[in-house]
N, C-alpha and C positions, 0 to 999 in steps of 0.2 A: 547439440548447442557444450561451445567451449566455455564459453562465460561462467565466472561461475560471480557467485555472492557468497555475503557476511548471512549472518543467522537474521540481524534484524532485516535486511536488502530479502531478506528472504516470507520473515512473515508481513510486510508491506506487501509485496507481489504476489504472497498469499491471500492475503486480507483484496485486493484489488483485485485476483479470478474473481474470487468467490461474493464477491459484494458484486457483480460484475454477472456472475451468471442468475444470481439471485434476484439482482434488480431490475438488469435487461438493459442498466447502465452502467457506467462508472463512478464509484462514487468523486464525490467534490474533494476538493482537499479538506474545507470543514467536517466532512465525515470521517474522513482517518486523524484529523487531530482530533476530532471523539474518543475514536475508536483505539486510539494509541495512549492519548489524558497529553500532548505535547503542548505546544504552542506554534501557534500556524507557520512561524519562521521555520523552522524544525523540518514540518511537515512538504515546505514551497524548498528546503535545502535536498533536503530525500528524494523528489519526484524529481530535483534536477542533479544528482544523480546518478539515478535509476533510466536515465535517459541521455546523459553523456557516458552513462556504464553500455547505452544500448541495451540495457533490458525490459524497457514499456517505449513507445509512442505514442508523441501528443500534439494535438495544434494549440500552439502556443494562444493564446487570443479567443480561444472555444471552450467551451465549462463545459466539462464531465468532456473529456476525450482522447483516457488513460485507457491506453492497450497496451495489457502486458502483452511479448515479446518472445519471454521462455514456452515452454510446450507445458500442461499443466500437467506432463506427468515425472517435470524437473523440481517442478515446487511443493516445499517441505506444506504438512498441516496447514493449517492455520492455527494458534496456539493463541489459550486460556490468557488470557489479560489476570491476573494477581490480584482479585478483592480487595483490598485495604482493611482487616478487621475492626476497624475504627470504625466510630458511628456516628455521626454529624447532626445535628440538631438546629 
């Protein structure tokens, strides 16, 4: 594969691939929003960028239709998100 991606794009790709393998279906954008702790527009923009770069394929209008086109051995391992030490009450 000749496409390259940024670290953040790689983390999205790794998460999508891992989620799909574990749950036997791709994540919804809401799943990505929760995991990466970003807004819905930020997730949607990343999906559009990954699609435009040819890193994923999806069917517009079809829920949970994301397919990672990068071979698994070219994906980074999913990073652990750093949890905030502050506790909310």
